[in-house]
LUMSEDREN-869888 format. One line per 5 residues: number of its first residue (from 1); their letters; for each residue x, y, z of C-alpha. Coordinates in steps of 0.05 Angstrom, whole numbers. Layout:
BEGIN
NUM> A> X Y Z; ...
end
This chain:
BEGIN
1> MTGYW> 1147 1571 1293; 1095 1515 1303; 1131 1449 1299; 1200 1480 1301; 1211 1502 1373
6> HIPAI> 1258 1445 1384; 1309 1480 1339; 1321 1540 1385; 1316 1492 1445; 1372 1448 1416
11> AMSLT> 1414 1509 1397; 1404 1536 1468; 1423 1471 1502; 1485 1461 1458; 1508 1532 1472
16> AAFVI> 1495 1524 1547; 1534 1458 1550; 1594 1486 1513; 1594 1552 1552; 1599 1510 1615
21> FDLTW> 1659 1474 1585; 1688 1540 1559; 1689 1517 1487; 1678 1581 1447; 1692 1548 1381
26> VTVSV> 1630 1504 1390; 1586 1564 1402; 1613 1592 1336; 1597 1525 1303; 1525 1530 1326
31> FMWLG> 1521 1600 1294; 1549 1570 1229; 1502 1512 1232; 1442 1559 1237; 1472 1602 1182
36> VLGVL> 1479 1544 1134; 1407 1521 1149; 1384 1592 1133; 1423 1598 1068; 1398 1530 1045
41> RRLRR> 1327 1552 1065; 1318 1488 1106; 1287 1530 1161; 1244 1591 1163; 1275 1658 1178
46> TVIAV> 1234 1664 1241; 1262 1598 1267; 1334 1619 1250; 1323 1687 1284; 1295 1659 1348
51> SLVMV> 1349 1607 1351; 1404 1658 1342; 1373 1702 1396; 1374 1641 1444; 1447 1627 1427
56> VYVSF> 1468 1700 1440; 1427 1701 1505; 1459 1638 1532; 1529 1659 1509; 1525 1723 1550
61> HMPST> 1478 1703 1607; 1497 1632 1623; 1530 1633 1692; 1596 1597 1702; 1605 1563 1769
66> SSSTK> 1680 1573 1768; 1671 1648 1760; 1615 1648 1812; 1662 1616 1861; 1714 1670 1850
71> QYSPY> 1662 1723 1865; 1668 1707 1938; 1687 1766 1982; 1688 1770 2058; 1627 1802 2089
76> EHLPV> 1651 1849 2144; 1587 1881 2168; 1546 1848 2223; 1490 1833 2230; 1477 1802 2162
81> EGTIQ> 1409 1825 2138; 1370 1782 2089; 1307 1747 2069; 1294 1672 2071; 1284 1651 1998
86> SDVHF> 1272 1576 2006; 1234 1526 2047; 1267 1514 2115; 1293 1442 2117; 1296 1403 2182
91> VSGKI> 1336 1340 2168; 1378 1293 2214; 1401 1344 2264; 1408 1401 2213; 1367 1463 2197
96> SFTLY> 1382 1496 2132; 1354 1550 2084; 1375 1599 2032; 1382 1673 2051; 1382 1730 2001
101> VEKMN> 1424 1790 2022; 1402 1850 1982; 1463 1893 2000; 1508 1843 1967; 1459 1818 1915
106> AFMNV> 1480 1749 1937; 1449 1684 1963; 1477 1651 2024; 1467 1580 2051; 1450 1583 2126
111> VYFYT> 1460 1520 2166; 1451 1502 2240; 1475 1434 2266; 1446 1408 2331; 1444 1345 2373
116> DDDMV> 1394 1315 2420; 1428 1351 2478; 1417 1419 2447; 1357 1459 2470; 1318 1470 2405
121> TEDMI> 1248 1492 2421; 1188 1507 2378; 1193 1581 2396; 1264 1583 2368; 1248 1553 2300
126> QPLKY> 1177 1580 2291; 1203 1648 2263; 1242 1613 2208; 1194 1620 2151; 1197 1629 2076
131> GASCL> 1200 1705 2061; 1219 1723 2133; 1267 1783 2143; 1326 1760 2185; 1386 1789 2223
136> IEERP> 1443 1741 2234; 1503 1753 2281; 1549 1707 2245; 1602 1720 2193; 1593 1689 2124
141> ERPSE> 1648 1644 2099; 1671 1610 2037; 1638 1541 2026; 1686 1482 2029; 1715 1456 1965
146> NTNPG> 1732 1384 1948; 1805 1365 1958; 1805 1299 1920; 1788 1278 1848; 1717 1250 1846
151> EFDYS> 1699 1279 1914; 1633 1317 1920; 1648 1391 1911; 1603 1427 1960; 1628 1496 1939
156> SYLAQ> 1612 1480 1866; 1545 1450 1885; 1524 1517 1919; 1554 1558 1862; 1510 1520 1813
161> RNIQH> 1451 1547 1853; 1478 1618 1853; 1503 1612 1925; 1574 1637 1939; 1572 1644 2015
166> QIILS> 1550 1602 2074; 1535 1618 2147; 1544 1565 2200; 1503 1584 2260; 1535 1570 2327
171> SLERI> 1468 1579 2361; 1396 1596 2342; 1402 1654 2388; 1447 1686 2335; 1389 1694 2287
176> SCTGS> 1324 1733 2293; 1270 1733 2240; 1203 1767 2230; 1147 1764 2179; 1137 1714 2123
181> SPLNS> 1113 1708 2050; 1045 1683 2028; 1081 1625 1997; 1102 1604 2067; 1033 1577 2080
186> IFQLR> 1043 1525 2025; 1111 1504 2052; 1082 1501 2123; 1026 1458 2096; 1076 1412 2064
191> NKLVE> 1114 1404 2129; 1051 1390 2168; 1030 1338 2117; 1097 1304 2121; 1093 1303 2197
196> HVRHS> 1021 1279 2194; 1043 1220 2151; 1100 1204 2199; 1053 1201 2258; 992 1169 2227
201> VDPEV> 1022 1118 2179; 1064 1058 2198; 1140 1073 2193; 1148 1019 2140; 1103 1058 2093
206> SGWLN> 1107 1131 2114; 1177 1140 2085; 1154 1116 2017; 1091 1159 2019; 1128 1222 2037
211> ALIFG> 1179 1207 1982; 1129 1192 1926; 1077 1245 1941; 1116 1302 1976; 1186 1291 1949
216> DNNDI> 1216 1280 2018; 1266 1221 2017; 1293 1232 2088; 1256 1173 2118; 1279 1122 2066
221> EDPVL> 1338 1083 2091; 1406 1099 2059; 1417 1025 2036; 1352 1028 1997; 1369 1094 1966
226> DLFRR> 1437 1067 1947; 1403 1005 1917; 1358 1048 1875; 1417 1088 1852; 1459 1028 1832
231> WSLSH> 1402 1000 1790; 1381 1067 1758; 1314 1067 1795; 1324 1134 1829; 1278 1166 1778
236> LLAIS> 1220 1129 1811; 1231 1170 1873; 1230 1235 1834; 1160 1264 1825; 1148 1273 1751
241> GLHIG> 1098 1263 1696; 1070 1198 1725; 1050 1230 1791; 1022 1292 1755; 981 1246 1710
246> LVIAM> 953 1209 1771; 935 1276 1806; 899 1299 1743; 864 1233 1736; 841 1234 1809
251> LYTSF> 817 1305 1806; 781 1293 1741; 748 1230 1767; 729 1262 1833; 696 1325 1805
256> VTSNM> 671 1304 1736; 647 1234 1748; 611 1255 1812; 579 1314 1773; 607 1362 1825
261> LTKEK> 638 1405 1769; 636 1409 1693; 694 1388 1650; 707 1462 1637; 710 1481 1709
266> TGWLI> 750 1420 1728; 802 1440 1676; 810 1508 1708; 813 1477 1777; 868 1429 1755
271> MAILP> 909 1486 1727; 903 1523 1793; 920 1462 1835; 981 1437 1797; 1028 1495 1815
276> VYALL> 1007 1487 1888; 1020 1412 1884; 1089 1425 1851; 1107 1466 1913; 1078 1413 1960
281> AGGAP> 1119 1360 1924; 1184 1398 1937; 1189 1440 1875; 1239 1394 1839; 1251 1410 1764
286> SVWRA> 1219 1345 1743; 1153 1361 1777; 1153 1432 1750; 1166 1407 1680; 1109 1358 1683
291> SLMAI> 1062 1409 1716; 1077 1464 1666; 1068 1415 1608; 1000 1394 1634; 979 1466 1645
296> TFLMM> 1002 1487 1577; 963 1431 1543; 901 1447 1583; 906 1521 1567; 919 1510 1493
301> RKLGS> 859 1463 1489; 815 1518 1518; 842 1565 1465; 825 1514 1410; 897 1497 1393
306> SPSLT> 932 1429 1392; 1007 1440 1402; 1056 1384 1392; 1090 1351 1451; 1158 1372 1423
311> DVLSV> 1137 1445 1418; 1109 1447 1489; 1170 1413 1519; 1217 1459 1479; 1181 1523 1499
316> IFIVT> 1180 1504 1573; 1254 1486 1568; 1270 1554 1539; 1228 1594 1589; 1255 1555 1648
321> IIVNP> 1327 1572 1629; 1311 1645 1616; 1276 1651 1684; 1331 1613 1721; 1397 1601 1682
326> YIVYH> 1427 1564 1741; 1377 1508 1733; 1418 1478 1677; 1466 1452 1729; 1410 1414 1766
331> IGFQF> 1417 1340 1753; 1342 1331 1759; 1330 1383 1706; 1380 1352 1659; 1352 1281 1668
336> SFLVT> 1280 1300 1666; 1281 1341 1602; 1330 1295 1567; 1289 1232 1581; 1224 1266 1563
341> FGLVL> 1253 1294 1499; 1280 1227 1480; 1213 1193 1490; 1175 1247 1453; 1223 1240 1393
346> SKTWL> 1215 1164 1396; 1138 1164 1399; 1131 1135 1330; 1178 1077 1345; 1144 1065 1413
351> AQTFH> 1075 1065 1379; 1096 1009 1332; 1090 958 1389; 1034 992 1430; 995 925 1426
356> NPFYT> 1051 891 1464; 1058 927 1533; 1121 888 1553; 1158 905 1489; 1136 977 1494
361> LLKIS> 1160 983 1565; 1226 953 1545; 1232 1005 1491; 1216 1060 1540; 1267 1035 1590
366> FTSQM> 1320 1027 1535; 1308 1097 1509; 1305 1128 1578; 1370 1094 1602; 1410 1104 1538
371> IILPL> 1395 1177 1528; 1422 1196 1597; 1481 1147 1595; 1538 1197 1586; 1508 1242 1641
376> QITYF> 1498 1182 1687; 1571 1161 1678; 1594 1233 1688; 1557 1239 1755; 1562 1166 1781
381> YTFNP> 1620 1136 1740; 1584 1069 1730; 1532 1038 1685; 1493 974 1699; 1464 945 1633
386> LSILL> 1417 900 1671; 1382 961 1699; 1346 967 1632; 1311 900 1644; 1298 913 1717
391> NVVIV> 1263 979 1700; 1216 941 1655; 1191 904 1716; 1196 955 1771; 1169 1016 1733
396> PYFTF> 1100 982 1721; 1100 958 1793; 1108 1030 1818; 1061 1058 1766; 1002 1013 1777
401> FVIPA> 1011 992 1850; 1059 1034 1893; 1043 1106 1873; 967 1095 1870; 970 1059 1936
406> MFVIL> 1007 1119 1967; 951 1167 1945; 897 1121 1972; 934 1112 2039; 943 1188 2044
411> AVSMF> 869 1199 2030; 848 1152 2087; 905 1169 2134; 859 1205 2181; 822 1141 2196
416> SGVVH> 868 1094 2235; 819 1035 2231; 823 1038 2154; 895 1060 2143; 930 1006 2185
421> PLTVI> 903 945 2147; 921 980 2080; 992 995 2103; 1001 924 2128; 981 896 2060
426> FAEVH> 1025 947 2023; 1085 934 2069; 1080 859 2058; 1079 864 1983; 1132 918 1980
431> DIVIS> 1180 883 2026; 1177 822 1980; 1193 866 1919; 1249 905 1952; 1279 839 1980
436> MVMTL> 1278 809 1909; 1315 871 1883; 1366 865 1940; 1376 791 1923; 1387 810 1851
441> DDVLY> 1435 862 1873; 1475 811 1913; 1477 762 1854; 1477 801 1789; 1504 870 1805
446> VPFVI> 1564 873 1759; 1568 945 1736; 1613 974 1684; 1660 1021 1723; 1676 1071 1669
451> GSFPL> 1701 1131 1706; 1697 1198 1671; 1662 1203 1603; 1703 1250 1557; 1669 1307 1521
456> WGAVI> 1689 1282 1454; 1659 1214 1472; 1593 1247 1491; 1589 1284 1425; 1601 1221 1385
461> YYLLF> 1554 1181 1430; 1495 1227 1419; 1507 1232 1344; 1507 1155 1340; 1446 1150 1386
466> IWMMV> 1404 1198 1346; 1425 1164 1282; 1405 1097 1311; 1338 1122 1336; 1323 1152 1268
471> NMQMN> 1337 1085 1237; 1290 1052 1286; 1236 1102 1271; 1243 1085 1197; 1242 1010 1212
476> KGKQA> 1314 1003 1185; 1334 948 1233; 1401 930 1202; 1425 1003 1200; 1401 1014 1273
481> FKRGL> 1438 951 1294; 1502 978 1262; 1494 1044 1299; 1483 1005 1363; 1547 965 1353
486> AIVSL> 1583 1030 1342; 1556 1057 1408; 1578 994 1444; 1647 1001 1412; 1651 1073 1435
491> IILVM> 1634 1054 1507; 1686 998 1505; 1737 1048 1478; 1723 1095 1536; 1728 1038 1585
496> VRPYV> 1795 1011 1560; 1831 1078 1559; 1870 1062 1623; 1890 994 1594; 1926 1026 1535
501> SPTGT> 1957 1084 1572; 2032 1080 1587; 2022 1129 1645; 2014 1107 1717; 1992 1148 1777
506> VTMLD> 2007 1148 1851; 1955 1188 1892; 1961 1207 1964; 1888 1221 1980; 1868 1276 2028
511> IGQGD> 1825 1239 2079; 1840 1286 2136; 1878 1254 2194; 1895 1187 2161; 1929 1152 2104
516> AVVIE> 1904 1125 2038; 1950 1118 1977; 1925 1091 1911; 1974 1065 1859; 1953 1055 1786
521> LPYRK> 2005 1019 1746; 2015 1036 1672; 1970 997 1624; 1926 984 1687; 1970 924 1703
526> GIIMI> 1954 933 1775; 1915 973 1826; 1949 975 1893; 1930 1012 1957; 1975 1028 2015
531> DAGGQ> 1926 1037 2074; 1854 1057 2072; 1841 1101 2133; 1777 1119 2166; 1750 1156 2227
536> LLFDG> 1717 1133 2292; 1645 1151 2304; 1632 1208 2353; 1612 1160 2408; 1676 1118 2395
541> EGVSD> 1633 1055 2386; 1652 1038 2314; 1681 1066 2251; 1647 1120 2208; 1639 1106 2133
546> KVYKR> 1645 1181 2119; 1717 1178 2094; 1702 1120 2049; 1636 1146 2021; 1659 1217 2010
551> MIQPF> 1732 1208 1989; 1759 1138 1976; 1701 1107 1938; 1687 1166 1893; 1761 1172 1876
556> LLSRG> 1765 1098 1857; 1703 1101 1814; 1721 1166 1781; 1787 1132 1759; 1748 1075 1728
561> IGHVD> 1773 1027 1782; 1728 968 1794; 1778 922 1829; 1838 925 1873; 1896 877 1864
566> AIFLT> 1928 888 1930; 1922 928 1995; 1982 939 2040; 1956 952 2110; 2016 981 2146
571> HEDID> 1985 972 2216; 1919 965 2252; 1904 1038 2272; 1835 1062 2248; 1866 1121 2211
576> HIGSA> 1902 1070 2167; 1851 1013 2161; 1784 1044 2179; 1757 1042 2107; 1790 975 2088
581> THVID> 1728 934 2102; 1686 979 2056; 1738 973 2000; 1735 897 2008; 1658 897 2007
586> DFNVK> 1651 941 1945; 1714 924 1903; 1742 858 1881; 1804 856 1925; 1851 799 1910
591> TVYIS> 1905 803 1964; 1914 838 2030; 1986 845 2056; 2000 855 2131; 2060 847 2176
596> NYFDL> 2075 787 2219; 2055 828 2280; 1990 855 2254; 1933 841 2303; 1880 814 2256
601> KHQFK> 1814 825 2292; 1759 771 2285; 1709 815 2249; 1761 838 2199; 1786 768 2189
606> DDMMR> 1715 744 2177; 1702 797 2125; 1764 775 2086; 1747 701 2090; 1675 716 2067
611> HQINV> 1703 750 2005; 1756 695 1996; 1813 745 1999; 1884 720 2001; 1916 747 2064
616> QRLEA> 1992 746 2067; 2037 764 2125; 2102 796 2106; 2169 801 2142; 2231 845 2132
621> NTQLQ> 2272 834 2068; 2212 804 2032; 2209 820 1957; 2144 812 1921; 2111 836 1856
626> VGGHP> 2041 861 1843; 2022 868 1770; 2095 857 1752; 2116 917 1796; 2168 903 1851
631> FLILS> 2160 921 1924; 2212 909 1980; 2192 903 2053; 2245 935 2098; 2211 925 2165
636> PSQHW> 2187 905 2216; 2243 854 2231; 2222 846 2303; 2161 858 2348; 2168 928 2374
641> GSSND> 2111 924 2423; 2071 980 2390; 2027 979 2329; 2059 1043 2302; 2130 1015 2303
646> NSLTI> 2105 949 2275; 2085 986 2212; 2102 956 2145; 2158 997 2114; 2155 991 2038
651> MTTFG> 2206 1009 1986; 2190 1014 1912; 2204 1055 1849; 2159 1098 1804; 2184 1140 1746
656> HLSWL> 2257 1126 1763; 2246 1154 1832; 2254 1111 1895; 2196 1115 1943; 2193 1097 2017
661> FTGDA> 2128 1087 2056; 2138 1083 2131; 2068 1081 2159; 2071 1107 2231; 2139 1078 2246
666> GEEVE> 2178 1119 2298; 2249 1142 2308; 2274 1074 2335; 2251 1039 2271; 2283 1096 2230
671> AQLID> 2349 1086 2267; 2347 1011 2253; 2333 1024 2179; 2394 1067 2168; 2434 1018 2208
676> QYPNL> 2413 959 2167; 2411 995 2101; 2469 1045 2106; 2464 1061 2031; 2390 1073 2033
681> NVNVL> 2374 1126 1981; 2304 1155 1977; 2277 1205 1927; 2206 1208 1953; 2189 1198 2028
686> KVGHH> 2119 1186 2053; 2133 1220 2119; 2120 1176 2178; 2062 1184 2228; 2031 1244 2191
691> GSQTS> 2090 1289 2208; 2091 1273 2282; 2153 1290 2323; 2160 1216 2338; 2186 1205 2268
696> STEQF> 2229 1240 2215; 2291 1252 2258; 2347 1296 2233; 2394 1236 2228; 2344 1195 2189
701> LHTIQ> 2328 1251 2140; 2401 1271 2130; 2418 1199 2115; 2366 1182 2064; 2364 1254 2034
706> PEYAL> 2293 1254 2002; 2280 1303 1947; 2204 1302 1960; 2167 1294 2027; 2094 1274 2025
711> ISAGR> 2054 1288 2089; 1982 1262 2100; 1951 1304 2156; 1884 1334 2174; 1869 1408 2172
716> NSHYG> 1870 1442 2240; 1889 1374 2270; 1886 1373 2347; 1947 1328 2342; 1987 1386 2314
721> HPHPQ> 2010 1348 2253; 2055 1360 2220; 2100 1382 2277; 2139 1447 2262; 2204 1413 2280
726> VVKNL> 2191 1359 2227; 2177 1412 2175; 2241 1449 2196; 2281 1383 2189; 2254 1373 2119
731> EAISA> 2267 1444 2099; 2339 1437 2125; 2353 1384 2073; 2316 1425 2019; 2262 1372 2010
736> RIYRT> 2200 1395 1971; 2141 1385 2018; 2072 1367 1994; 2017 1364 2047; 1945 1341 2042
741> DVHGA> 1923 1393 2091; 1950 1447 2045; 1949 1418 1975; 1892 1367 1979; 1906 1303 1941
746> VMFHF> 1977 1296 1915; 1985 1258 1850; 2047 1233 1815; 2042 1214 1742; 2096 1171 1715
751> DKESG> 2120 1126 1658; 2181 1084 1647; 2229 1143 1643; 2202 1199 1688; 2145 1229 1727
756> HFQLY> 2118 1293 1755; 2075 1315 1814; 2007 1347 1808; 1974 1382 1865; 1898 1383 1870
761> QSD> 1899 1450 1905; 1955 1501 1893; 1989 1538 1948
end
């Protein structure tokens, strides 16, 4: 098997990928591929046999998150008895850990949310330890699922970690724990080291130190994390081979150079320390992969063997999946192994320019970015080509300055007279570098917003990429260039799919108590939004970006939307415009339409002026077109004295159905509409004011006779929306009712002739 372990690893990964996508025919194809290689005697029988065993194992043992989610069953017996099977995390007013319940053979996510006003004492949290046996007087529940396309699916996220239940603690008095595991001492040490850094190192540096040495990103500001994500620099915050290499180098230098230990004993010490450091560093897949590779090489050296990098990586990949099949869903696992595998396979090509460090770094950055491109687009929907060049500069900076500096600062952190000058020097340099990246982000951040990457595209992409890399290895520049052009053409093809599609979509997003409708015209002739709601912060002093970050932005990106042609803001209530400023900041918005009576606040006005957005005020009976699609403004024709009644009322047509959007307009406006437009016929009504009793009167509904009624309302809303009387009125005219609080996002797909509704969640 020496030199061929990558074959069963590839067979295993292909089978895992296609089991996840439920493509049985591809698994059969892998069997046939291995069979053909065996018949042609291109591989040894041992390699074929091991590969077939791996395929069979994955086919029958690879967990499906969809089936895992369906395994949920209510747990009726209290208290819940279980054992803590993870480190206990204390982050931003939240305590969380994983509990294993032996009676159910199930893992549960336990969470307690607290504020500064809550009495959380050391005595209350001290018993929460890894391995502790716990009794919980709370009933498990089903984790929340996403209700919009592109939205983070918490239920699926937990299912991918073999967790089907969650427990939300109402109080720490509802849980009692005793005992712990020997491993708890390592987790406790990690927590103490993180706290030590926070208290002994300047705040400007402590966050970076904890992130880069202990894998704790909680003290790095969200804008910086977003910056690193946008420029594909997040891998620098994930502890991996670079960190492990520095740990090994420091240990070797400390013990061998100082003659404290022999090389032989130092090797054994390193093998003993690396697993401990992997736990101290948070136990991410990337750090375990690097640690296990280092341990394997050291062990094989002692046994007098010299395994290849490919074999070691492949064996660790296989063993890791056998031990924990769920790890294949972990993005860190996928990125870490894929990048490492790509670099290992490209080592000959990389070695060709070893005398030129810059060119070699460019090659490494290119290979690392390109091999994960389909996955990156699948998870984040965007790709920034300039990130390849930025990585060439930033990776060496972190390699030779930032990470070594973090280890040095940690080593001297006990001595305040020494650590403070070092942190000041580091902070000065680091602030300059981060500021430069932020400036670059302001000027040159023009990502390709691609949306989803289809499975067929990923298969073709990797075939072309491997072909191109083989050509590069063989110094066949012209052939490699042709493969590269084919890859670019494939990406362009994926990007332009909406621009050649005759199908348009209207989506009423589920943003809770608020409105946000996104209209995608056929052939991507226009992207229009009607409202972009948000929520007030708990203290009422500002607007939260939660709705935008979790629902609106992910949806737009997942649909491959990088610009918005127009936003109709019906009126100035936060639940209709609270996310508008964020949309304006992140997307190229051309025009904002408001009514003549819209109270345009100074801050909002300044934001639109800063982005040079065309703001147009509309009055009743105004006809306009966006992307060649007609819209008719029916009201307001007068100042009603309230923002709700001053809502823009918009009439348009999609798929041969007439649509009416009424914002929060009340019954007086409705009465005026049927008086001024006695022949008003509506097929689809966006029900006014979230189904409040102030709108949707019997007379109005009986006059316009909508076939479909769309209601955007929050679950368990304290407003009581939609009101039972409104629902009764709609049922009386036999309207088909679609509600975001019941169905999640409601989508309408249409073309020139017809259309159909699609519900994100069924009844």
